[in-house]
Wavefront OBJ file of the C-alpha trace (Angstrom):
o trace
v -0.200 0.396 -0.074
v 2.845 2.546 0.696
v 4.450 2.135 -2.860
v 0.826 2.654 -4.224
v 0.817 5.580 -2.521
v 4.400 6.499 -3.208
v 3.864 6.008 -7.102
v 0.281 7.499 -7.102
v 1.864 10.916 -8.187
v 1.413 12.859 -5.211
v 3.793 15.400 -4.129
v 4.019 13.969 -0.304
v 3.344 11.166 0.873
v 3.197 10.855 5.198
v 3.473 6.939 6.535
v 3.080 6.437 10.067
v 6.642 5.237 12.023
v 4.681 2.278 13.239
v 4.530 0.906 9.822
v 7.860 2.030 8.019
v 9.297 -0.441 11.395
v 7.013 -2.439 10.845
v 5.389 -2.751 14.344
v 3.006 -4.599 15.903
v 0.150 -3.935 17.860
v 1.929 -3.233 20.352
v 2.599 0.656 18.985
v -0.792 1.447 17.889
v -1.353 4.869 17.993
v -5.556 5.119 18.615
v -7.730 1.834 19.143
v -11.392 3.516 18.171
v -14.109 3.232 21.055
v -11.157 3.343 24.260
v -11.677 6.460 25.190
v -8.277 7.120 27.807
v -4.743 6.105 26.603
v -5.051 6.846 22.024
v -2.431 9.252 20.794
v 0.330 8.565 23.423
v 3.209 6.052 21.540
v 6.459 7.692 21.264
v 9.352 6.154 19.129
v 11.980 4.822 21.614
v 15.523 5.320 20.438
v 16.615 1.796 19.918
v 14.298 1.739 17.021
l 1 2 3 4 5 6 7 8 9 10 11 12 13 14 15 16 17 18 19 20 21 22 23 24 25 26 27 28 29 30 31 32 33 34 35 36 37 38 39 40 41 42 43 44 45 46 47
């Protein structure tokens, strides 16, 4: 899907770091229907 976006002719493509680093559910930023704990993921320098 990222390759399709890159080849689409768009001037800018933005991808979440979780996708670029091929991380799993532990790096998820948002869980729909969950009132707390969303948008708190932070990248660790080790990655």
